[in-house]
N, C-alpha and C positions, 0 to 999 in steps of 0.2 A: 645559511652553514657550511663549515667547513668539512670534505668531502670524505676524512675518516669516521665524521660523526657519522655521516648519513651511511657509510658501509655499515659501522656498528647497528646504526640502527635495523637497517634492512636486515640484518643477520639477528637480530630480535625479534624481529615482525616474522622472520620466518620460523623461528624456534618455536611461537608461541600459536602459530598456524595462517597466521595472514598473508599468504604466498602475494608477491607484488603481482599484478595485475597487468595482464599485457592484450595490446587491439591491435593484430595485425593488420595487413592491409589488405581492402577488398580484394575478395578473389571474382574472376573474370564470373560471369549467371552462367557458366555452363559446368562449373564443377559443383560441386556439395562436400565440405570437408567436418567431419565431426570434430573439434581439438578438443585439449585437452579439458578441464572443467572450469579453467578461467580465461580462456580463450571462447570468440566470438564464430559461434556457427555461422556461414552466411548459408542461404535460400534459393536453392535453384536444383534442376534434376541433377542424375548422381549420374555420371559418365557411365556408357554399357562396358564392363568386364572389370570396373575399380570397386571396391570397399573400402570406406577409411573406419579407422575404428582405434580407439586411444586405451591405453592402462590405467586405472583409476589413479586420478592424482600427479603420476608424475611426469605429465607434458607429453609422453612419447607418442609416435603418429603413426601408425605402419601400414599402408597400403596391399592389399595383397589381392590375386586373381579370384572374381565373383559374380555373380552374377548381375551385380549392381545395386544390392540391398543393400541396407545397413547391417553392419554385424552384431550379436548378441543381443536379443530380446532380454527385455528386465520384468520383473516382477515384485517391484516393490511396496509395501504394504502402504497405503492412502494414496499410490500413486499408478499409473499405466502404465507399462514396460512399452507396450508397441503402439504406435501413432497413429491409428487410422486415417487420420487428416494429414493432407501434406500441404504448407503453405505455400502460395505462389510467389512468383519472385517476385513481384511487388504488390505487397497486401493494400489493401484499401477498403475503406469503407463504405462504396459501392457494391450492392447485390451481387452474387455471384449467379451463372448460368445456373436454370434448375436443372435438377436431375430429370434422368427420363424415368414418369412413373407410370408408364407404360406395362413395364415388365411385372408390375406387382399385382396384376389380376389374381382371380380367384384367391386370393391371401383368405384365411381365416376358416379353413376346412372346405374350401369353393364354395361357401354360401356369398350371395351376392353383398354389393352393399345396404342395404336398405334393410338385406334379412336381416348382417348383423348388428344394424344400429335402430332395426322399427323392429318388433316382432308379429306389428299385422299385415307386414307387407312380406313377410317368408312365404308368401304364396304367390309372390307375384310372377305372371308370364311370361318374361324377361331374359336375355341372353345374363350368363353369372360376370361379364367381365366388369369388373371394379371402374376402370375407367376407361372411357372409351378415348381414342387417339387422337390430340390435339391436331388441328390443323397444321401444315405446312407452315412454318413463319408467322405463326398465328398466337395471339397471346391475350388478345383483348377481348370485351363483350359483343351481347348484342348489339343491333340499333335500339333505340330508345324511342318511346313516344312521346317524350318530354320535352321541352323545350330546353336547349343548351348552349354554351358559350363555344367559342372555338377551342379551350381550352379543357373541355369534357366538365365542365360544373354544369348543375343544372340551376335552375331558375334560381332555387334558395342557397346558390354557392355551395353545395355537395359538391366531395370530388365522385367521380364515376370515370370508368376506363376507358379510353378513346375505344372504337369503333373499330379494332386492327384485323379485326375475323372473325370467325363465325363463333356461338358454342359449340359446345360437344353435347350430343346428343346418347342416347342410348346405342344407335348404331353406327354412333361414330363418323356418320359422313357427314357432318357438320349444317345436317340441313334441322333451318328450325319449322317445325310442322304445328299447324292450325290450333289453337287451343293450348300449347306446353305453357309451361310455368316459365319464364326467360330472367333472370335476373340483368338488369340491364346495366346496374350500377350498383355503387353501395358507397353510403357514406359513414366512416368509423369517428364522424365526429371529434379528429385527431387535431386539429389546432388547437394552439395552447392557451387561446380565448375559450375552448370551449368548453361543455361540461365534464368529459369523461376526464383531459387534462386535470383540469383543476381539483374534482374528486378527487383524485389520485396523487392531487403531490408532485407531479410530472408536469407541469404546466412551465417550470425554467429550463426545462431540458431543451438546448438549441436543437432541434430536431421537427419534423413536420411529420415523420409517421406518427401512428398511435400507442403512448406508451401506458401500458398499466401496469396494476400493483395486483398479483394474485389474490385469490379470494376474498373480493371486488368488483361486484356488479361492471359492465360499463355498457354503454347505450349507442346504436348503429340503425341507420335507417339502410332497406333496402331498396332498390326501384325494380320494380316488375314492370311487364311488356303487358300487364289485364290486374284486374280485382284478383286478391287474394280469396283465395273458396274454402272451406270446412273441407272439403276433400283431397286438398294442394296437401303435400309433403316436402318438408324442407329441414335439409340439416345443415349446418357448420360444420367447418372443418377448418382444423390446428394443425401444421405439421412443422417438425422439425427437425433437421440431421439428412442426410445421406440418401439415409435409409429408415423413413418412420415405419414406428410398430404400433398398434394399438394397444398390447400386452406392457410395450417400456413408456408408454406416456409419448410416444412423440409424433403421435398420431389420435390426434382428439376429434371422438366426433359428436356433436351436440345437436341431434333432433330439437326442433323449433317446437316448443309445448308440449314436451315430454322431458321426465327426469332422467338429466342422464347420469353419469357414473360419476364416482370420488369426486363430485360436488361440482361439476360442469350441467350446467342446463343454461335453456334459452326461452325465452316467455315474449309473445307479443303483448306488446302497451298500448299498440293505435293501429287503424289503420285506414288509410286517409288516399281512396281513391287508388291509383296505383302503387303507393308507398306503402312500406310497410317498417312499423319502429320496433326491434326489437330490443330489450334487456339481457344482457350476456351475464353468469355468471361464471367465472373462474376456480376451478378448486383453490383450495389453500398451501397444495402439497403440488403445485403444476411446477412444472421444469420451467427453469427461468432461462430467458432466450432471447432470441431472432423469428419467429415462427410464421412459416407463412398463410395466407388465409386464401378461404374458397367457400363458394356455396353448392351445395347440389339440390334442385327437385325433382319433384318425381308428381307426374299428373297423368289422368288418363291418358293423352295424347304423347306421352312419353317423358323421359330424363331428360335433365338439363344439365351442366357443370358449366360454374363461372370460372374461365380460365383465371391461371395465378396472374398478379399484376404487383412487380414491384412495390407499387403504391401503396396495396393494400396488408404489408407486412405491419404486422403487431408486437412488439418485444412486452416479455412479462417480465417483475423485477419479483422479489421479495416483498413483503407489505409489514412493515412494523405496527399499521396502523390496525392489523384484523388480529382479533384475538384469537382464529383458530391457525393462523398461524405460528409456524413454532420461532420466528424469528420477532413475535407480536413485545410491543415496550406497550406499559401500560403509564406514562408520563407524556403528557403533549409537548414539554418543554423538552425533553428527553429528545423526542421525535426532531422537533427543531433545530436542537442544536449536533446531535450524532447522525442523522442522516440528510437535515438541508442544508446545513451549513455549511457556505462553499469556501469558508477560509478559517486560521485557528492559530493556535500558539503552540510552538514547540520551544522545548524549553530545554537547555544544554549550559554548559559550564561545570560547577563546583556545587554542593551546598551551602557552603558559605558565599559565592560569588555567583549565583545564580543569573545566567543569560537568557533572553527569550529573543525568539522572531515570528515574524508572522509568514504563512505559508499558506502557501494558493492551491485548497484540492481541485476546485474546477472542475467537478465530479459531472454540471449541467451542460459544460463545454461542447461545442458540436464536436462530433469525432472520438469523442472519450469514451462512452458506451459502448459506439464500436470497437474502441482499441480493448475495454474489461473481458468482451467476448472474444477477443479473438485472441488473448492468455489463453483461455479455457481453450481452445479448438488447437492453439500451437501445443497443449501438451498434452493434447489428445484424450482428453476427459469424455467421458461416458454421457452423453445425453441424457441416459436413464439416469445418470446420478445428480445432474445438475439442480435438483429439486433440494437435496439434501446440505441445509448451511455448515454442517462439520466437514464433508467435503470439500464444499465451492472452497471455503473459509483456509482450509490446510491447502490446499493444490495452490491457491495464491500466495501464501508464504512462501511455496518452492518457487514459484512464477518469477515472484518481483524481484529475486534475484538470477543469479542468471548460471551460477554452479550447477553441471547435470545436465540443466536440462534446454541452454541460452535462451534465458527469461530475459527480463525487460532490465535489469541494470546490473552493471558490472562493477564487484567492491574490488574498492583501494585505498587501503589504507599507508602506502610507502611515502606519500609526500612529492609523487611526481604523479603530475596529473600533464604533461606535455601534449599525449595522445589524448583527452578527454576535455571534458570542463570539471573544474575543482569545484568536487562535491560543497563546498561554501557557497559556492556562487551563485546554486539552483534556488528559485526563488517559489515554485511549484513544482506540480504533477503535470501539469497540460504539457510542457514541452515533452519531457518523457515519454510521457505514455503515446502523444501522436508521432514520434520520432520511431517509437518501437512497430506503430503499427503502418506507419509509411515506408518503414525500409523492411521488416523482418529481423534487425541488428540491433544486436545488448548496444544500449547507451550505454558510456562512460561518461562518470562513475560516479557511484552513489557510497557513501554512508551509515550507521544507525537512523541517523534524523531524515534520509532522502528515502532507504525501505521503506519506512513506516510512514511518510507523507505521501507517495505512492499509492502503498496497502490502503491507508484512509480515503482515498480517492476511489481507490477501486471497488470497496466493498462498501462504503456508504452511495457510488453509482447502482451498485447490482441490488439494494436497498435495507443492507445489516447496518445497525446503530452499532457504529466506531467511531473510538476515540483515540487518541495521539497520547502516549504516555510518557514517561518521565522518571527511573529510575536511577537518584544520585549514588555511588560508589558502587555499584552495578557487576559484582562475581562473575566470572568466567571460570566454570569448575573443569579443568581436563581428565580429571583421573575419578569420577563420579565419585568421590569420598563426601561431597555435598560439605566438604570445607574448604577453605582458602587456606593453602597451608605456603608458611614461605621460611626459608633455611637462611643459616646464620651461620660460621666461624665461631671458632671458639672466642673471638674479641666481638663478636656480633656487626659482623660484618655481611651484607646480604651475599650467600651464593646463588649468583643471577644461571647460574649453571644448571641447578635445580629445582629454580621457581617458574616451576611451566603454568600454576594459575594464576590470573591476573585479576585485580580488579577498575574495573572501568569506572573514570571520573562521572559519566552517567552512562545509560544507553538509552535506546528511545525502541520500544516495538508500540503491540496497539492493543485495544481490549476493545471485541466486537461480543454482543448481544444477543442470548439463545437461550431455545430447552438442548437440555444433553439426553435425550431418549436413547442416547447409547450407556448410556450411564446411569449408577442407580438414583436414587431421588433424592435431592437436595444438591446439585451439584446444578443448575440452572445458574444464568444469570451472566455476568461478565466471565469471558474467555480471552484469555492469551493468545496472542498471534504473533509472532517473531519474525520477519522476513529479510532479518539481516544473517547471513548465512557465518554462524562459528562453529556448530557442531551437527552433524549429521544426525538423523532422526531416521532408522532404519532403512538405513545407508544412505538417505537423500539429505542438501541442506534444506530441511523445514522445519518447522516448530509452531506447534496448537495446531488447533486450538484446547488448551488447556484449563480446566477451572479453577477460576480465583481462591474460589472456596477450599481446594484441594490444598490447594499452595500455602492457603493460611493456616491449614490444619495439620502440615504434614503428610500429608497422603501422598507420597511421592509413589505410587501403586498404580495412579490414576493415570487415564490416558487423556491426551497425546504430549508426551516430555517434562512431565512435572518435578523427575528431580533437577532435572536442568535448571527450569525457571524456577522453584525453589530454593537454588545456591544462590543464583542471582541477589533474589530479595531479603535472601533471611540466615544466609550460611555464616557461622565464626570465623574470625579470623583467626589460625592459629599461628604462634612463631615457634619455630623447632630450631636448637641450638647443638652444633655437633659437639659428643661431648671428647671427651682425651683417648677413648677405646674406639672412635669412628660411628657412635650409633650417636642416634638424634633424639633430643628429649623436650618434649613441651616446659616453654618456658614464662610462656603468655598465652593467654586467650584471649583477644578482644569480642567481647558479645556483643557489641551495637557498630561495628564498622560496617556492614554490609546494608544494603538499602536504606539506607539511612532519611531519604526524605522520594515518597514516591507521590510524582503530580500531573494533573492535564487543567487543561484549559476549561476554565467555570462554564456553566452552563448561565446564558443570555449575556456574557461579559466576556473582559477581557483580562480579567483576575485569575490567579494562578488559584485551585484548589488543590488541597492535601490528599491523597485517598490512600495513603501509609495503613491507614486503619482497616481497608478490605483485604488488603494483602497481608498482613500480620498484627497479631495480638500485639499489645504494648509491651514494649521493650521491658525484659525482665520478669514481666510478670510469670506466673506459673503455667498458664497454656501456653505463652511464648516458648519457654524453656522447652515445657512437655513435646511441644512442637517438631523442635528441632533435634531433640532428642530422637524421637520418634522416626523422624526421615535419615539421621544420620546412622540411624541402625540399619537401616537399608542400604548404606554406604560401603565404599569399597574400606570403610576404615571404621568399623560398630564399635571398635572398642577405644575411641579417641581421648573420651571423657574421662576413661580412667585413672590415666596418670599426669591428674592436673595439679599443681602443687600451687597453694597461696600463699605469702604471706607479704602481703603487700600495704606498705606504708606513706611510700611518696607516691603524688599523683604528676604527675604531667601533662600538658596543655600547649597546642602550639597555635599562635597567633600568627597571621600576615596580614600587612595593610593593603586595603584595595590598589593595587597597582595597575599600572596604566600602560601602554604596549609605548616600549619609546624612552621611557623614565625609569629611574634608581627606583628601589625597593627593599623591602628588609622583610627580616620573619623573624618572628621570636618562639623560644621554649620556654614557657613557663612552668618554674617548679615548685611544687605544696610539701611539704611535712606533716602531715596529719599523728604522725604519734608522739610517743609522751620522751623521746630520747633523738637526739643529737644526731644527724645523718649527713654522710659524704658520698656526692655522687659524681663518676666520672659519666662526661657526657660528649657526645659523639655524633657531629651533624653533618648530613651529603646533601648535595643538591643535584640535582639533573635537570634538562629538561623532560617531557613525555608527552607522547602521543595520548587520547583522551582515553584509550582502550588498554593504558595502564602500559604500552610497552617503554621503556625509557631508555633513553642514552648513556652515555657514559657520565659519570660524577663530574662535572667542572668547577665545584668546588666546595670544600670543608674545613668543619671548623672543630675542633677539642677544647674541652675546658673541664677542671673540677671546680664543683659548685659547694659547699658547706650551708646546710639548712638548721636552724636552730628548732627546736620545737614550734608548730604550729606555723613555723617561719614560709616564706613565699622570696624566690628566686626569679631572677632570667635569661636567660642565654640569647644575645641577640646577632644576628647574620646581614649585615648591610651585603646588598650585590648591587654592583652599576650596571648599566645598560650598557655599556660598550665589553662589558663579564660576559654577558647573558644573549646579547646580538649574533655570535657566530652560531653559537646551537641552537637556535629556534624552528620550532619544527609548526605542523598544524595547530590550531588553536590554542596557541601562544601557553600552553600550559607546563608547570614545573611540581617538580616530586620532592617532597624531601624528605629524607629516611632519618628520623633520629630513633638511637638504642644507646644504651648506656646501664650503668648497674650500678647498686650501694652498696658502698663496703661492707657497710657491721652486717646487715641483716643479708646479703647476698641476694637483694630483688632484680629480676632483669626486668626494664623498659626497654620500649619497643612500639614505634609510633611511626606509619604513614600519613606523611599530610601534603595533601595538590591544591594547586591555587592555580589561577589563569589569569593570566594582565589583558585588560578589559582594552577592547577596541573602538574605535570613535562610531556613530551611528551617522545616517544617510540623512539630510533634512529634507523633506518633501513640504511645496505648499502649492494648492491650488490657485489657480490664477486664471478666476471666472467661476461660472454656473453649469455646473454637469446637466447636459440635459441629453434624452435618446436621441441620435441620430445628428446631432451637432457636433463639430471640432469642440476641444477641449484641451488646454493646455496646462502641464504641470511643470513646476522647479526643482529641479532637483542639486544642493550643494555638500559639498563637502570638502571636511579639511585633511590633508594629510597630515597626522600625529608626529612621523618619521621625520628625521633631521636627512634621509635619504630619499631620494628620487622613487618612485612607482610607477615601473614600466608596465606595458602592454597591457593599458587598465581597461578592463570590458565593464561595462556597468548590465546588468539583466532589469527588465522593467513588468511588470506581467499582473494582469488583475480580471478576473472572472466580469463577465458583463461589462468591463470597460477595454482590455487590452490583450491582445493575443500574446503569447510569450516574444521578446524582441529583444536583441542583443545589440549594444552598440559598445564600439570600439574607440574609445577615448584619447589610446597613445600615453606618454608618458604624464607624470605628474610630480612638479619638485618637491624637495623638500621643505615641509612645514606650508606646502601652498595651498590655496581655497579656490576650489573654480567652483563654476556655477552650468547647468546645461539645460538645457528647455527641451521637451518633447510634448506633442500634440496626439490625442487617441480620441475617438470617437465611441461614445458609452452605445450600446445594444440594449441592456435591461436594465428597467430603473429600478429605484431601490436604494438603500443603503449597500457600499462595494467598498472593498480594500486592494486598493492601486499598492503594489510593494516591490519595491526595488533593491537591487545587492552591489557591491562592489568588489571585483578581484583581480589580484596582482601577483606576481611571484613573489613580491615582499609583504603582503599585506591581505589577506581574507577575511572572513567575519564580519563582511560591513555588510548594514542591511538600513533599512528603512523605509516606512509604511504609511500612506494616509486612508483616512475613510474619506470617500468620495460620495455624497449625497445627489443620487442619480433624479429628475425630476421626470415625468412619462414629455412625449412628447408633443405639441401640440395636436388637438383632434382625439388627446388619450389613447394614439396608438401606442400600447404598450411595451413591442417589440419593435425594432429595427432589424433589415438584415445587414445591415450595413456595420461596419465591426475594426477596430483598430487591426490595422495589417502586423503580421507574422515575419517580419522579414530578419536576418539572422546575418549577423556580422558586418554592420552598419557601420562607417566611419561618419561619426561625430566630431562637429568642430565645437570647444567650448564657448559657449555666451560672453565667459567671465573668467579671468585669473585673478589675483589676486593674492597676497605676501601672507605671511604670517599674522 
């Protein structure tokens, strides 16, 4: 693109609110800088004597003498101003050191642990201390009378703590007295093939820990030093956070054999010598997250506590299979698609030219679950609120973008991605989330489909039924008028300095399923969550959850963010013309121009499903008009519909051929006289390039023509456009905007329309060379033909697929004009079943090029379901081309 065109586009971007994102050089670990909302915040300690503060949105950074703490804590609705959790310099999925729990003695009004969890033990003659001190350097269990191997597994293969120290008794001296009931080990039945993981639908997670869904029982085995007696008392404990408290649900005590509180309970299902089989019920309202687990026993000889072992940590997730959980989904095929499916389709382009791309959600890949929980930690979300899906989804909508809180992704709509990754080049969420977990830095760059793809991954991973939704012709209302206002001068030429509202060719967000106990009845079901930072909500860049039912009926007073989302899907496009006295008059209202098509991937197929009907009543129906006018009455221009004129007998329609990048194209405007009198139309066509966000560049071609129409007749005006005319002006997505305006001489009718179309890019062709088997190397061939007559420079391929290949970046150099290239890559499948292998190509001259192939992976010999081997995750590897061919 020419330099002046770039500058104009960037000025338009700033005007629309899309500020150019910057990505500063990484500071040394000894500094902690709070930058402007579009900069990355590095992780590390604050130097003594300094505090760094910012002014909202202006990018100015000031440092003043202070005590080394962050300045200006905030208390925004739906978020937490202070962040008690400080991220480590290098975040890691490895367990953090245990907090000192000995200081929590006498909690609960001075009563002992057993007095609080078991009424019959309230008269016990013992010390009040809840926690005896851990032996120095010890976290292991006691010795076992059962045979076991050197890796700490018992004779049946159950996992038990290694003997790294004595247990903890009531006296706190680590002595195991004769007759004391000692837990020598625990088997949580947590392998992927065990009963727990299969019944809880978590067997696909590439984790060895126990992962369960709340409100559903799971099983475990306790290994004891003697047989269990009726006089013995056993209690299970789950703890989460730095300061667990029973009252906040962060410290859960479950007496075995007795009913617990809030749905928690544990029952003995079988005793076999020194083994005790338990069935543990979790609360359907439990906090989600990673819990530490321990066991306490009490017998006549004294008390014992099993030391904490990181191998016995338990992940608890939301449960759409549990009717008592407010995220419950009453359709198994929905749960399979919206919770368990690891890949999906994301739609883009225009309503008439819909493109689709496959996205690897990868919610079960190793490290992704830790990354999702790290996002909540990074925000400082109180653990006590993490059982509420409304709060969790709202925080995720804020944290997936980097504004305000240095979240996962930096948004960039400028076209300059030299300091990061072109949003079109991503093929999935895994690389993005693992990078954020590993470094603590926001990842450059994202646009709406990337924000939505990552949000789907996070919410599905945590257990919320979630889907990725595309809205074509999505409005961005900047003045809360709930209409899209477009201003023209006396000659119907657009007044760009007044046109602050914009219409995105498409916009991608998420639906997630839950009940809304915080709203009146009737608003359960699908809720919109949008992580793309467009406008602030309560002062922060987040959006939702918003009931789809409230959007459909124009109930814009319902929380959260209903007015903004309603305008995206069902506002009217209002055309205003400047009059001789300088005032503006409505000359045309386009009622069917916004939210023309809303789609998502269909269940159990790769087809597209039209879900427009759940967002809005049929266009033009009485219910739809009532919803629009009801919403507009709550906007900043409540009387907008009172000044409409209507005298329309000439209809106008725009037609664009299926245009291919690198080829000539043509657009046509068809006029039809539906009246009984002759009509003369003066028509003006303006053509410019546009970002998919509706931000357009300068006009590079225009046509004027006068058309005479007999009654009932039609005629067309065609504008041919050569490749050499549009090539210097191309921007992301290869989209163009045709502005058409005119008027009818005889009647004064005003004609106005905006039409967007895109240039289609080629696909990558993927071919599997041989059968795919778990644990065995497999090869894929990728073929690409350059559609442009110019050389593509610095070409980068990306390859990714859950259960097949960890994210991989391949640098292939330059590809000549109209040249065909072939490359081959090997990968090692780690999980059986149908999988999707996804690839993309990116270069400064061409982007939005993708390909996908389904790979049916057979189990390894011996029916071993999973492999510890996996495709490596190399980045920036230089790959020689297997074959280069001409056009």
